[in-house]
C-alpha positions in Angstrom: -43.5 -0.6 120.3 -41.9 -3.4 122.3 -44.7 -5.7 121.3 -44.3 -5.1 117.6 -40.5 -5.7 117.9 -41.1 -8.9 119.8 -43.8 -10.0 117.2 -41.3 -9.3 114.3 -38.6 -11.2 116.1 -40.8 -14.2 116.6 -42.2 -14.2 113.1 -39.1 -13.3 110.9 -40.6 -15.0 107.9 -43.5 -12.6 108.0 -41.2 -9.6 108.4 -38.9 -10.7 105.5 -41.9 -11.2 103.2 -43.3 -7.9 104.0 -39.8 -6.3 103.4 -39.5 -8.0 100.3 -43.0 -6.8 99.2 -42.2 -3.2 100.1 -38.9 -3.4 98.1 -40.6 -4.9 95.0 -43.2 -2.1 95.0 -40.5 0.5 95.5 -38.4 -1.0 92.6 -41.4 -1.4 90.3 -42.4 2.4 90.9 -38.8 3.6 90.3 -38.6 1.6 87.1 -41.9 3.1 86.0 -40.7 6.6 86.5 -37.4 6.1 84.6 -39.5 4.5 81.7 -41.9 7.4 81.6 -39.1 10.0 81.6 -37.4 8.0 78.7 -40.6 8.2 76.7 -41.2 11.9 77.3 -37.6 12.5 76.1 -38.3 10.5 73.0 -41.5 12.2 72.4 -39.8 15.7 72.7 -37.2 14.6 70.0 -40.0 13.6 67.7 -41.9 16.8 68.3 -38.8 19.0 67.6 -38.3 17.3 64.5 -41.9 17.5 63.4 -41.8 21.3 64.1 -38.6 21.9 62.0 -40.1 19.9 59.2 -43.3 22.0 59.5 -41.4 25.2 59.5 -39.7 24.1 56.3 -42.9 23.4 54.7 -44.4 26.7 55.7 -41.4 28.5 54.4 -41.6 26.7 51.1 -45.4 27.4 50.8 -44.8 31.2 51.6 -42.2 31.2 48.8 -39.4 32.7 51.0 -35.9 31.3 51.5 -34.2 30.9 54.9 -32.2 34.1 54.4 -35.3 36.2 53.7 -36.9 34.8 56.8 -33.8 35.7 58.8 -33.9 39.3 57.5 -37.5 39.6 58.2 -37.1 38.3 61.8 -34.1 40.7 62.1 -36.2 43.8 61.3 -39.0 42.8 63.4 -36.9 41.9 66.4 -35.1 45.4 66.4 -38.2 47.4 66.4 
């Protein structure tokens, strides 16, 4: 352990470069994780909007109004 400390003290340029490389890798990974989360959130919003639109289309094709569907759901959920 002492030899490692002595080596790092004698070669501070190498130590600083290694520390900078580690910091760069950590920062890049952190930014990548944030970007992935942001992209998942945007996709979830798009999926919810598509599901709502698909439900409206299904209801229109079935020929039922929103109130009819609520009534059917109410009867089904109580049984």
